[in-house]
C-alpha positions as CSV (number, residue, x, y, z in Angstrom):
1,X,0.3,-20.5,-40.5
2,X,3.2,-21.1,-42.7
3,X,5.1,-18.1,-44.2
4,X,4.3,-16.9,-47.8
5,X,5.9,-14.4,-50.0
6,X,4.4,-11.0,-50.4
7,X,5.1,-8.0,-52.6
8,X,7.5,-7.0,-50.0
9,X,9.7,-9.9,-51.4
10,X,9.3,-8.4,-55.0
11,X,12.3,-6.4,-56.2
12,X,13.5,-5.3,-59.7
13,X,10.2,-5.8,-61.5
14,X,10.3,-2.9,-63.8
15,X,9.4,-4.4,-67.3
16,X,8.5,-7.7,-65.7
17,X,5.1,-9.2,-67.0
18,X,3.2,-9.7,-63.7
19,X,0.1,-12.0,-63.9
20,X,-2.1,-10.9,-61.1
21,X,-5.3,-13.0,-60.2
22,X,-7.9,-10.5,-58.9
23,X,-11.7,-11.0,-57.7
24,X,-13.7,-8.6,-60.3
25,X,-16.8,-11.0,-59.8
26,X,-18.9,-7.7,-58.9
27,X,-22.6,-7.0,-59.1
28,X,-23.5,-5.6,-62.5
29,X,-26.9,-4.1,-63.7
30,X,-27.6,-2.7,-67.2
31,X,-23.9,-3.0,-68.0
32,X,-22.7,-1.3,-65.1
33,X,-21.0,-1.9,-61.7
34,X,-23.4,-1.3,-58.8
35,X,-20.7,-2.1,-56.2
36,X,-17.1,-1.7,-56.9
37,X,-15.9,-2.9,-53.2
38,X,-13.9,-5.9,-54.6
39,X,-12.5,-3.7,-57.2
40,X,-11.4,-1.3,-54.5
41,X,-10.0,-4.2,-52.5
42,X,-7.4,-5.1,-55.2
43,X,-6.5,-1.7,-56.2
44,X,-3.8,-1.2,-53.8
45,X,-1.8,-4.3,-55.4
46,X,-2.3,-3.4,-58.9
47,X,-1.1,0.2,-58.4
48,X,1.9,-0.6,-56.3
49,X,3.0,-3.0,-59.2
50,X,2.3,-0.6,-61.8
51,X,3.9,2.3,-60.0
52,X,7.2,-0.2,-59.8
53,X,7.2,-0.3,-63.5
54,X,5.7,-4.0,-63.9
55,X,3.5,-4.7,-66.9
56,X,0.3,-5.6,-64.9
57,X,-1.9,-8.3,-66.4
58,X,-5.0,-9.0,-64.8
59,X,-6.8,-12.5,-64.5
60,X,-10.1,-12.9,-63.3
61,X,-13.6,-14.7,-63.6
62,X,-17.0,-13.1,-64.0
63,X,-20.3,-15.1,-63.2
64,X,-20.8,-18.8,-64.3
65,X,-20.5,-18.8,-68.1
66,X,-21.5,-22.3,-69.4
67,X,-21.1,-22.2,-72.9
68,X,-18.1,-20.4,-73.7
69,X,-17.6,-16.6,-74.5
70,X,-20.6,-14.5,-74.1
71,X,-21.6,-10.7,-73.9
72,X,-23.4,-11.5,-70.6
73,X,-20.4,-12.5,-69.0
74,X,-17.6,-10.5,-70.5
75,X,-15.2,-8.6,-68.2
76,X,-15.2,-5.9,-71.2
77,X,-18.2,-4.3,-69.1
78,X,-16.1,-4.1,-66.2
79,X,-13.6,-2.1,-67.6
80,X,-14.9,1.3,-67.1
81,X,-15.4,0.6,-63.2
82,X,-11.8,-0.5,-62.9
83,X,-10.7,2.7,-64.6
84,X,-12.4,4.7,-62.6
85,X,-11.3,3.0,-59.1
86,X,-7.7,2.9,-60.2
87,X,-7.7,6.4,-62.0
88,X,-6.0,5.0,-64.7
89,X,-6.8,3.7,-68.3
90,X,-6.9,-0.1,-68.3
91,X,-6.4,-2.0,-71.8
92,X,-8.6,-5.1,-72.3
93,X,-7.8,-8.4,-74.4
94,X,-10.5,-10.4,-75.8
95,X,-9.3,-13.7,-74.6
96,X,-7.0,-14.8,-71.7
97,X,-4.5,-16.8,-73.9
98,X,-3.2,-16.9,-77.4
99,X,-2.8,-14.1,-79.9
100,X,-5.1,-11.5,-78.5
101,X,-2.9,-11.5,-75.3
102,X,0.5,-11.5,-76.8
103,X,-0.5,-8.7,-79.1
104,X,-2.0,-6.7,-76.3
105,X,1.0,-7.3,-74.0
106,X,3.6,-6.3,-77.0
107,X,1.8,-2.9,-77.0
108,X,2.2,-2.4,-73.1
109,X,4.9,0.2,-71.5
110,X,6.1,-0.4,-68.2
111,X,3.6,0.4,-65.5
112,X,0.7,-0.1,-68.0
113,X,-2.3,-2.4,-66.8
114,X,-4.1,-4.8,-69.1
115,X,-7.2,-6.8,-68.0
116,X,-7.7,-10.1,-69.9
117,X,-10.9,-11.8,-70.7
118,X,-12.9,-14.0,-68.3
119,X,-10.9,-17.1,-67.5
120,X,-13.9,-19.2,-67.3
121,X,-14.8,-18.8,-70.9
122,X,-12.4,-21.9,-71.3
123,X,-13.7,-24.9,-69.6
124,X,-10.1,-26.1,-68.8
125,X,-9.7,-23.3,-66.1
126,X,-11.9,-24.8,-63.6
127,X,-10.5,-28.1,-64.4
128,X,-6.9,-26.9,-63.8
129,X,-5.9,-28.5,-66.9
130,X,-2.3,-28.4,-67.6
131,X,-2.1,-27.2,-71.1
132,X,-4.2,-24.4,-70.3
133,X,-2.6,-23.5,-67.3
134,X,0.7,-23.4,-69.3
135,X,-0.9,-21.0,-71.8
136,X,-1.7,-18.6,-69.2
137,X,1.8,-18.8,-67.7
138,X,3.5,-18.3,-71.2
139,X,2.1,-14.5,-70.7
140,X,4.0,-13.8,-67.4
141,X,7.1,-13.6,-65.4
142,X,5.8,-13.7,-62.1
143,X,2.3,-14.7,-60.4
144,X,0.5,-12.7,-57.7
145,X,-2.6,-14.0,-56.2
146,X,-4.9,-11.2,-54.8
147,X,-7.9,-13.2,-54.9
148,X,-8.5,-15.0,-51.4
149,X,-12.2,-15.5,-52.3
150,X,-11.4,-17.8,-55.1
151,X,-8.5,-19.4,-53.2
152,X,-10.7,-22.5,-52.1
153,X,-10.8,-23.5,-55.8
154,X,-7.9,-25.3,-57.5
155,X,-8.4,-23.7,-60.9
156,X,-5.6,-22.8,-63.3
157,X,-5.5,-19.1,-62.4
158,X,-6.0,-19.7,-58.6
159,X,-3.7,-22.6,-57.9
160,X,-2.0,-24.0,-61.2
161,X,-0.2,-20.9,-62.1
162,X,2.0,-21.1,-59.0
163,X,3.4,-24.3,-60.2
164,X,4.9,-22.7,-63.2
165,X,6.1,-19.0,-62.0
166,X,7.3,-17.5,-58.7
167,X,4.2,-16.8,-56.7
168,X,3.4,-14.1,-54.4
169,X,0.4,-13.1,-52.2
170,X,-1.0,-9.6,-53.1
171,X,-1.9,-7.1,-50.6
172,X,-5.4,-8.1,-50.3
173,X,-4.7,-11.9,-50.0
174,X,-1.8,-11.0,-47.3
175,X,-4.3,-8.8,-45.4
176,X,-6.9,-11.6,-45.4
177,X,-4.6,-14.3,-44.2
178,X,-3.1,-12.0,-41.7
179,X,-6.6,-11.3,-40.3
180,X,-7.7,-14.9,-40.2
181,X,-4.4,-15.9,-38.4
182,X,-5.1,-13.4,-35.5
183,X,-8.8,-14.6,-35.7
184,X,-8.4,-18.3,-35.4
185,X,-5.0,-19.4,-36.4
186,X,-3.0,-18.1,-33.5
187,X,-5.5,-15.9,-31.6
188,X,-5.0,-13.8,-28.4
189,X,-7.4,-15.4,-26.1
190,X,-10.1,-15.5,-24.8
191,X,-11.8,-16.1,-28.2
192,X,-15.5,-15.6,-28.7
193,X,-17.3,-16.7,-32.2
194,X,-20.6,-15.7,-33.0
195,X,-22.4,-17.7,-35.7
196,X,-25.8,-17.1,-37.0
197,X,-27.8,-17.6,-40.1
198,X,-30.9,-19.7,-40.8
199,X,-29.7,-23.4,-40.9
200,X,-27.3,-25.7,-39.0
201,X,-26.9,-28.1,-41.9
202,X,-25.1,-25.4,-43.9
203,X,-22.6,-24.9,-40.9
204,X,-21.9,-28.4,-39.2
205,X,-18.1,-28.4,-40.2
206,X,-17.8,-24.7,-39.0
207,X,-19.5,-25.3,-35.8
208,X,-17.5,-28.6,-35.3
209,X,-14.2,-26.8,-35.8
210,X,-15.1,-23.7,-34.0
211,X,-16.1,-25.5,-30.7
212,X,-12.4,-26.9,-30.7
213,X,-10.9,-23.3,-31.0
214,X,-12.9,-20.9,-29.2
215,X,-13.7,-20.2,-25.4
216,X,-17.2,-19.2,-26.3
217,X,-19.6,-19.9,-29.4
218,X,-22.6,-17.8,-29.6
219,X,-25.2,-19.2,-31.7
220,X,-27.9,-17.1,-33.0
221,X,-30.2,-16.7,-35.9
222,X,-32.6,-19.6,-37.1
223,X,-29.9,-22.2,-36.2
224,X,-30.3,-21.4,-32.6
225,X,-33.8,-22.5,-32.7
226,X,-32.3,-26.1,-33.7
227,X,-30.0,-26.2,-30.5
228,X,-32.9,-25.0,-28.5
229,X,-35.3,-27.7,-29.8
230,X,-32.7,-30.4,-29.3
231,X,-32.5,-29.1,-25.8
232,X,-36.2,-29.8,-25.2
233,X,-37.5,-26.1,-25.7
234,X,-40.6,-25.7,-27.7
235,X,-39.9,-23.1,-30.4
236,X,-43.3,-22.9,-31.9
237,X,-43.3,-22.1,-35.7
238,X,-39.9,-21.0,-35.8
239,X,-37.4,-22.0,-38.5
240,X,-36.0,-25.3,-37.0
241,X,-34.1,-28.3,-38.3
242,X,-35.8,-30.9,-36.2
243,X,-34.0,-33.7,-38.0
244,X,-30.6,-32.4,-37.0
245,X,-31.2,-32.7,-33.0
246,X,-28.7,-35.4,-32.6
247,X,-26.2,-33.2,-34.7
248,X,-26.7,-30.3,-32.3
249,X,-26.5,-32.5,-29.4
250,X,-23.2,-33.9,-30.6
251,X,-21.9,-30.4,-31.3
252,X,-22.7,-29.6,-27.4
253,X,-20.9,-32.5,-26.4
254,X,-17.9,-31.7,-28.5
255,X,-17.9,-28.0,-26.9
256,X,-18.2,-29.3,-23.4
257,X,-15.4,-31.8,-23.9
258,X,-13.2,-29.1,-25.5
259,X,-14.0,-26.6,-22.6
260,X,-15.9,-24.1,-25.1
261,X,-19.2,-22.5,-23.6
262,X,-22.3,-22.8,-26.0
263,X,-24.1,-19.4,-25.7
264,X,-27.8,-19.8,-26.8
265,X,-30.6,-17.1,-26.5
266,X,-32.3,-16.5,-23.2
267,X,-35.1,-14.6,-24.6
268,X,-36.6,-14.1,-28.2
269,X,-38.7,-11.4,-30.1
270,X,-41.6,-13.3,-31.7
271,X,-44.2,-12.7,-34.2
272,X,-47.0,-14.4,-36.1
273,X,-46.0,-12.9,-39.5
274,X,-42.4,-12.8,-41.5
275,X,-42.7,-9.0,-42.4
276,X,-41.3,-5.6,-41.6
277,X,-43.1,-4.0,-38.7
278,X,-45.0,-7.3,-37.7
279,X,-46.8,-7.0,-34.3
280,X,-44.2,-8.6,-31.9
281,X,-43.3,-9.2,-28.3
282,X,-40.3,-10.4,-26.3
283,X,-40.6,-13.5,-24.3
284,X,-38.5,-15.9,-22.3
285,X,-36.9,-18.7,-24.6
286,X,-39.0,-21.4,-22.8
287,X,-42.2,-19.3,-23.3
288,X,-42.6,-19.3,-26.9
289,X,-46.2,-19.2,-28.1
290,X,-47.0,-22.2,-30.4
291,X,-48.2,-20.2,-33.0
292,X,-45.5,-17.7,-33.0
293,X,-41.9,-17.7,-34.6
294,X,-38.7,-16.3,-33.1
295,X,-37.4,-13.5,-35.5
296,X,-34.7,-12.1,-33.2
297,X,-32.9,-12.7,-30.0
298,X,-34.1,-10.6,-27.1
299,X,-32.8,-7.8,-24.9
300,X,-31.5,-10.2,-22.2
301,X,-29.6,-12.3,-24.7
302,X,-28.1,-9.2,-26.3
303,X,-26.7,-8.2,-22.9
304,X,-25.3,-11.9,-22.3
305,X,-23.5,-11.6,-25.7
306,X,-22.0,-8.4,-24.9
307,X,-20.7,-9.8,-21.8
308,X,-18.9,-12.4,-23.5
309,X,-17.4,-9.9,-25.9
310,X,-16.4,-7.6,-23.2
311,X,-14.3,-10.7,-21.6
312,X,-12.9,-11.5,-24.9
313,X,-9.6,-10.3,-26.7
314,X,-10.6,-11.9,-30.1
315,X,-14.1,-12.1,-31.8
316,X,-14.8,-14.1,-34.9
317,X,-18.2,-13.4,-36.5
318,X,-20.4,-15.2,-39.2
319,X,-23.9,-14.7,-39.6
320,X,-26.5,-12.4,-38.1
321,X,-28.4,-13.1,-34.8
322,X,-31.8,-12.6,-36.3
323,X,-33.8,-11.4,-39.4
324,X,-31.9,-8.3,-39.7
325,X,-33.3,-7.5,-43.4
326,X,-36.5,-6.5,-41.7
327,X,-37.2,-4.1,-38.8
328,X,-37.4,-4.4,-35.9
329,X,-35.7,-7.8,-36.2
330,X,-32.5,-6.0,-36.8
331,X,-32.1,-4.8,-33.2
332,X,-30.0,-7.5,-31.9
333,X,-27.5,-7.8,-34.7
334,X,-27.2,-3.9,-34.6
335,X,-26.7,-3.6,-30.9
336,X,-24.1,-6.4,-30.8
337,X,-22.2,-5.1,-33.9
338,X,-22.1,-1.4,-32.4
339,X,-20.8,-2.9,-29.2
340,X,-18.0,-5.1,-30.8
341,X,-17.2,-2.0,-32.9
342,X,-16.9,0.1,-29.8
343,X,-14.7,-2.5,-28.0
344,X,-12.5,-2.8,-31.2
345,X,-12.0,1.0,-31.5
346,X,-11.1,1.2,-28.0
347,X,-8.3,-1.2,-28.7
348,X,-9.6,-4.2,-26.3
349,X,-10.8,-6.4,-29.2
350,X,-9.8,-7.8,-32.3
351,X,-12.7,-8.5,-34.5
352,X,-12.8,-10.3,-37.9
353,X,-16.1,-10.9,-39.6
354,X,-17.0,-12.4,-43.0
355,X,-19.6,-13.9,-45.3
356,X,-22.2,-12.1,-47.5
357,X,-25.0,-11.8,-44.8
358,X,-22.5,-10.7,-42.1
359,X,-21.0,-8.0,-44.4
360,X,-24.5,-6.8,-45.2
361,X,-25.5,-6.8,-41.5
362,X,-22.4,-4.8,-40.4
363,X,-22.8,-2.5,-43.0
364,X,-26.6,-2.0,-42.2
365,X,-25.4,-1.3,-38.6
366,X,-22.8,1.2,-40.1
367,X,-19.9,-0.4,-38.3
368,X,-18.2,-2.3,-41.2
369,X,-15.3,-0.1,-41.2
370,X,-14.9,-0.2,-37.3
371,X,-14.1,-3.9,-37.2
372,X,-10.3,-5.0,-37.7
373,X,-11.0,-6.9,-40.6
374,X,-14.3,-7.7,-42.8
375,X,-13.6,-10.4,-45.4
376,X,-16.0,-10.2,-48.5
377,X,-14.7,-13.9,-49.5
378,X,-17.8,-15.8,-48.8
379,X,-17.1,-19.5,-49.7
380,X,-13.3,-19.2,-49.1
381,X,-14.0,-17.5,-45.7
382,X,-16.4,-20.2,-44.4
383,X,-13.9,-22.9,-45.6
384,X,-11.0,-21.4,-43.7
385,X,-13.1,-21.2,-40.6
386,X,-14.1,-24.8,-40.9
387,X,-10.5,-25.8,-41.0
388,X,-10.3,-26.8,-44.6
389,X,-7.1,-26.4,-46.7
390,X,-7.6,-23.8,-49.2
391,X,-5.4,-24.7,-52.5
392,X,-4.8,-21.2,-53.6
393,X,-3.2,-20.4,-50.3
394,X,-1.5,-23.9,-49.6
395,X,0.4,-23.5,-52.9
396,X,1.9,-20.0,-51.9
397,X,2.7,-21.1,-48.5
398,X,4.6,-23.9,-50.3
399,X,6.7,-21.8,-52.2
400,X,8.2,-19.6,-49.4
């Protein structure tokens, strides 16, 4: 991965206006933040800059506003949670460009923090429109991008600003890029990837990229049924994209050519109903009842996956192995997650995981903190794993 500038390269910033792109797109209910994880992730960058005497000006989006400013999508409702996480008072400007911003900045002292209103209240933001980008840049002397989760979008605040101001990666962005480099960019082999989830159709590019980069690819979740069916296995009433049989076969061919082992379930936990506590049984993968569906991989499959992890030095994980949201079909995901965490804590494994369901599954297994790195980025994490260029990252590396 090309080098990029970090906060370590920033000196003498006291009094400088630093525009920091952060991810504050957090869940809110009844006007209150229900999960402050993303705020907590960017806090180190904000506090480090403030403690060095910079005037820290935060840029962020919130939700998907379609018709300009609205109370529903105003970042003003995030301010109390930001104050709480940072342990400092954060000022707020009612716009992200223009007089409200210049007036607010004029009141700032060195070390102060200012949050600007939702950048997506301006349609020009998502178009990366030159005039809007310049209006944003006019409020800063330095640009820091700490929002990897938005780096796959070439927006004014995520990509455009780096063409107008000296650009640096914040601590969260730096940690994310370094973790992904260890996971896929330049990993220590052997490398095992676990990919689960419901559908092959949503992860074709990911699977095609991974088989060329890893030593073994474990496929779980509903998408495993598509591969099993393509191989001639009767998967009963299981979730399965039969129309993607040719795609699954092609992925297996690509894997064989690249020397990547495809690891599919050997047994499965089946039920007739998709609900918690449903009557279930464990069967060999070639003995799935015609009126049942596979909702989790079975114990033999778990042991096989653990064996692959035990031989690995690097693990990349995206997607659960079964319907982990309902018991007892969370058993395989939890067991494998705990084993990966154990290997990581023992210093035998570098483990990198990401994606919304994956984060939820690891939290459910109470091991998220034991992995080397868990990304909250979602779409950006997936596109990176697919081998795609992320505009918000490319523009940082181009500045080195």
